[in-house]
C-alpha positions as CSV (number, residue, x, y, z in Angstrom):
1,M,126.9,50.1,146.3
2,Q,123.5,50.2,144.9
3,A,121.4,53.2,143.7
4,I,118.5,54.2,145.9
5,T,115.2,55.4,144.3
6,T,112.5,57.3,146.1
7,K,108.9,58.0,145.2
8,F,106.0,59.9,146.7
9,I,103.0,58.0,147.9
10,G,99.9,60.1,148.1
11,P,97.5,60.1,151.1
12,T,94.6,57.7,151.4
13,N,91.6,57.7,153.7
14,A,93.6,55.7,156.2
15,R,97.1,57.1,155.9
16,G,98.9,60.3,155.2
17,S,101.5,61.0,152.5
18,R,104.6,58.9,152.5
19,I,108.0,58.6,150.8
20,K,109.2,55.1,149.8
21,A,113.0,54.5,149.3
22,S,114.1,51.3,147.5
23,A,117.3,49.6,146.6
24,Y,118.0,46.0,145.6
25,A,118.9,45.4,149.3
26,G,115.6,46.5,150.7
27,S,113.1,49.3,151.1
28,I,111.6,51.6,153.7
29,T,108.6,53.9,153.8
30,I,108.5,57.0,156.0
31,E,105.8,59.5,156.7
32,Y,106.0,62.8,154.8
33,A,107.4,65.5,157.1
34,H,105.5,68.7,156.1
35,E,108.1,70.9,157.8
36,L,110.5,69.7,155.1
37,N,110.4,70.4,151.4
38,S,110.1,67.7,148.8
39,D,113.9,67.3,148.2
40,E,114.5,67.1,151.9
41,N,111.8,64.4,152.4
42,H,113.2,62.3,149.6
43,R,116.7,62.6,151.1
44,A,115.4,61.7,154.6
45,A,113.9,58.5,153.1
46,A,117.2,57.6,151.4
47,V,119.1,58.2,154.6
48,A,116.6,56.2,156.6
49,L,117.1,53.3,154.1
50,C,120.9,53.6,154.5
51,E,120.6,53.4,158.3
52,K,118.2,50.4,158.1
53,I,120.6,48.5,155.8
54,G,123.7,49.6,157.6
55,W,125.3,51.5,154.8
56,I,127.7,54.1,156.0
57,G,128.4,57.4,154.2
58,A,124.8,58.6,153.8
59,D,126.1,62.1,154.1
60,T,127.8,61.6,150.7
61,L,124.6,60.9,148.8
62,I,124.0,62.9,145.6
63,S,120.7,63.0,144.0
64,A,118.8,63.7,140.8
65,C,115.1,64.2,140.1
66,L,113.6,61.7,137.8
67,P,110.7,62.8,135.6
68,K,107.3,61.6,137.0
69,S,108.9,59.0,139.2
70,G,110.8,60.5,142.1
71,Y,114.5,60.8,142.8
72,V,117.6,58.6,142.5
73,F,120.4,58.7,145.0
74,V,124.0,57.4,144.6
75,F,127.1,57.7,146.7
76,S,129.6,60.2,145.7
77,P,132.9,58.5,144.7
78,N,135.0,61.5,145.9
79,A,133.8,61.4,149.5
């Protein structure tokens, strides 16, 4: 498996805030859901990428916050 990194993309005049999730296998960008907190938005983007790529076990993702650059998600080996 590959690590997933996420980052916040701020709003522009044309688009609202977004979260981008990336791995070597691909990436996805989702709209920021204001009813969720920051952690939940980053997790939602990581899960969306797992679904897009077809990776199973998205419920076993563990995360860590990276200074100034977002989050990193990896799959738990004990799941």
